[in-house]
C-alpha positions as CSV (number, residue, x, y, z in Angstrom):
1,A,-14.1,11.9,-23.4
2,L,-15.5,8.9,-25.2
3,A,-13.3,6.6,-23.1
4,I,-13.7,7.8,-20.0
5,G,-17.4,8.2,-20.1
6,R,-17.0,4.3,-20.8
7,A,-14.8,3.7,-17.7
8,Y,-17.3,5.8,-15.4
9,R,-20.2,3.2,-16.7
10,A,-18.2,0.0,-16.3
11,F,-17.1,1.0,-13.0
12,E,-20.8,2.8,-11.8
13,A,-22.0,-0.7,-9.6
14,H,-18.8,-0.1,-7.4
15,R,-18.8,1.9,-4.4
16,L,-16.5,2.9,-1.5
17,G,-17.5,0.3,1.6
18,R,-19.3,1.9,4.6
19,S,-15.4,2.2,6.1
20,M,-12.8,2.0,4.8
21,T,-10.1,-0.5,6.4
22,V,-6.5,1.1,6.7
23,R,-3.4,-0.9,8.2
24,R,-1.2,2.1,7.9
25,P,-0.2,4.6,10.7
26,D,0.5,7.5,8.4
27,V,-3.5,7.8,7.4
28,T,-5.8,9.8,8.9
29,P,-9.4,9.5,9.6
30,E,-9.5,13.0,7.3
31,D,-7.5,11.3,4.6
32,V,-9.8,8.7,4.4
33,L,-12.8,11.3,4.5
34,A,-11.3,13.0,1.6
35,L,-12.3,9.8,-0.9
36,A,-15.6,10.0,0.4
37,Q,-16.9,13.2,-1.6
38,P,-18.8,13.0,-4.6
39,L,-16.6,10.8,-7.2
40,R,-16.4,13.4,-10.2
41,Q,-15.4,16.1,-7.9
42,L,-12.5,14.2,-6.1
43,E,-9.1,16.4,-5.9
44,P,-6.0,14.7,-7.5
45,G,-4.4,14.6,-3.8
46,P,-6.3,12.6,-1.6
47,L,-6.3,9.8,-4.4
48,D,-2.3,10.1,-5.1
49,K,-1.6,9.2,-1.1
50,W,-3.9,6.6,-1.2
51,L,-3.0,4.8,-4.9
52,P,0.2,3.4,-3.9
53,H,-1.4,1.5,-0.9
54,A,-5.0,1.0,-2.5
55,A,-6.1,-2.8,-1.7
56,T,-3.4,-3.7,0.1
57,T,-3.1,-1.8,3.2
58,W,-6.0,1.1,2.7
59,G,-9.5,-0.2,0.9
60,T,-10.4,-2.9,-0.7
61,L,-10.6,-3.9,-4.3
62,G,-14.0,-2.7,-4.2
63,D,-13.3,0.5,-3.4
64,L,-9.9,0.8,-5.6
65,K,-12.7,-0.1,-8.7
66,A,-15.4,2.6,-7.2
67,L,-12.6,5.1,-7.4
68,L,-10.8,4.3,-10.4
69,P,-12.9,6.0,-13.5
70,R,-11.4,9.1,-11.4
71,V,-8.1,8.0,-11.0
72,L,-8.0,7.3,-15.0
73,E,-9.6,10.5,-15.7
74,L,-6.9,12.9,-13.7
75,F,-3.9,10.6,-15.0
76,A,-5.4,11.6,-18.5
77,V,-5.6,15.2,-18.2
78,G,-2.4,15.1,-16.6
79,R,-3.6,15.7,-13.2
80,L,-2.4,13.1,-11.2
81,R,1.1,13.6,-9.7
82,S,1.3,9.1,-9.2
83,T,3.4,7.8,-12.0
84,P,2.2,5.8,-14.6
85,E,4.3,3.6,-13.3
86,V,2.8,3.4,-10.2
87,L,-0.9,3.3,-11.8
88,F,-0.4,0.4,-14.0
89,G,1.8,-1.5,-11.2
90,K,-1.3,-1.5,-8.7
91,L,-3.3,-2.7,-11.5
92,A,-1.0,-5.5,-12.3
93,Q,-0.9,-6.3,-8.4
94,L,-4.6,-6.6,-8.1
95,D,-4.8,-9.1,-11.4
96,V,-6.7,-6.6,-13.4
97,G,-6.3,-9.1,-16.2
98,D,-8.8,-11.7,-14.3
99,W,-11.1,-8.7,-14.1
100,P,-14.5,-8.8,-15.9
101,A,-14.5,-8.2,-19.3
102,P,-16.5,-5.0,-19.3
103,E,-14.0,-3.4,-16.9
104,R,-10.6,-4.3,-18.3
105,A,-12.0,-3.0,-22.3
106,A,-12.9,0.3,-20.4
107,I,-9.6,0.5,-18.8
108,D,-7.9,-0.7,-22.2
109,D,-10.0,2.1,-24.0
110,V,-8.4,4.9,-21.8
111,V,-5.2,3.8,-21.9
112,T,-5.3,3.2,-26.1
113,A,-6.4,7.2,-25.8
114,V,-4.1,8.3,-23.3
115,W,-1.4,6.5,-25.7
116,L,-2.3,7.9,-28.8
117,A,-2.9,11.3,-27.2
118,T,0.3,11.2,-26.0
119,L,2.0,10.4,-29.2
120,A,0.4,13.0,-31.2
121,R,1.4,15.9,-28.9
122,H,4.8,17.4,-28.0
123,P,5.4,17.5,-25.1
124,A,2.2,15.5,-24.2
125,R,-0.5,16.5,-22.1
126,I,0.3,13.6,-19.5
127,G,3.2,15.3,-18.4
128,Y,5.6,12.1,-19.8
129,P,7.2,11.5,-22.9
130,A,6.2,8.4,-25.3
131,W,9.0,6.4,-24.1
132,R,8.0,6.7,-20.6
133,L,4.6,5.6,-21.2
134,L,5.2,2.8,-22.9
135,T,7.6,1.1,-20.8
136,A,5.1,1.9,-18.1
137,L,2.6,-0.2,-20.4
138,A,4.2,-3.0,-20.2
139,E,3.4,-3.4,-16.1
140,L,-0.2,-4.6,-17.3
141,G,1.8,-7.5,-18.7
142,N,0.5,-7.0,-22.3
143,P,3.1,-7.3,-25.3
144,L,3.7,-3.5,-26.7
145,T,3.6,-4.4,-30.3
146,P,-0.1,-3.0,-30.5
147,Y,1.2,0.6,-29.0
148,L,4.9,0.4,-31.2
149,E,2.7,0.0,-34.1
150,D,0.9,3.0,-33.6
151,W,3.7,5.2,-33.3
152,E,5.6,3.5,-36.3
153,L,1.8,4.8,-38.0
154,L,1.9,8.3,-36.7
155,L,5.6,8.7,-37.3
156,G,4.7,8.2,-41.4
157,V,1.8,11.0,-40.9
158,P,2.3,14.3,-42.3
159,G,1.5,17.8,-40.1
160,P,1.5,18.1,-36.4
161,A,1.1,14.9,-35.3
162,G,3.5,13.5,-37.3
163,V,5.8,15.7,-35.8
164,A,5.2,15.0,-32.8
165,A,5.8,11.3,-33.0
166,H,8.9,12.1,-34.5
167,R,9.9,14.1,-31.1
168,H,8.9,11.6,-29.4
169,L,11.0,9.1,-30.8
170,D,14.2,11.6,-30.4
171,D,13.4,11.6,-27.1
172,L,13.6,7.8,-26.8
173,A,16.8,7.3,-29.0
174,H,18.6,10.0,-26.5
175,R,17.2,8.0,-23.4
176,V,18.8,4.9,-25.0
177,D,21.9,6.6,-25.9
178,R,22.4,7.9,-21.9
179,V,21.5,4.3,-20.6
180,L,23.7,2.2,-23.2
181,E,26.7,4.8,-22.2
182,R,26.6,3.9,-18.5
183,G,26.7,0.5,-20.1
184,G,23.5,-0.8,-19.4
185,D,20.6,-1.9,-22.0
186,L,17.0,-1.2,-22.9
187,G,16.0,-3.2,-19.7
188,G,17.1,-0.5,-17.7
189,L,14.1,1.6,-19.1
190,F,11.4,-0.2,-17.2
191,W,10.2,-0.2,-14.2
192,S,10.5,-4.2,-13.5
193,P,12.3,-7.2,-15.6
194,Q,10.5,-7.1,-18.7
195,P,13.0,-8.9,-20.8
196,E,10.5,-9.7,-23.4
197,E,9.4,-6.1,-24.1
198,A,12.7,-4.8,-23.9
199,E,14.2,-7.4,-26.5
200,R,10.4,-6.2,-28.4
201,L,11.7,-2.5,-28.0
202,E,15.0,-2.9,-29.5
203,T,14.3,-4.9,-32.7
204,W,11.7,-2.5,-33.5
205,L,14.3,0.7,-32.7
206,S,16.6,-1.2,-35.1
207,R,14.5,-0.9,-37.8
């Protein structure tokens, strides 16, 4: 909740344009109007339809920043149907690493909170296993080392959180086994080519 609150504050200066530029024949005026509701009341459906095309063929970067806190909020509680890869891939496509520091920090806060909450509960609230969220995070262009360190720490914690972390590790091991049985390698776990992160993950697993 604290991370989501920070995201709303970090992006509060951004507003939807008075008219969203749309370059898609499958987007109706009603689709655009659905995004103009009060931010905290926006439902997942309109955002899910818009997100894959945001700031490329539907709206601007400013529009995306205006809606991003609600997107992150719905993602964090498992109500966004768009996959983590779509969300993080879109941010990477729009050069999130060059955004102002407060905006990047707010996104990092949400991502870290969701990651820890995912590890500490099985099945996770966001609806995806930890390995799926981990490999999607690689789309943001940051090393996965801090996330793997979090996972390793939770593996040693007694109680439900530690048990959940072990179950997520079992999920990853089973997924890796299936990939290797088909003649692939750990790179096959990632949405886009991430050779360095695949090697990093393999080294971590070997320990």
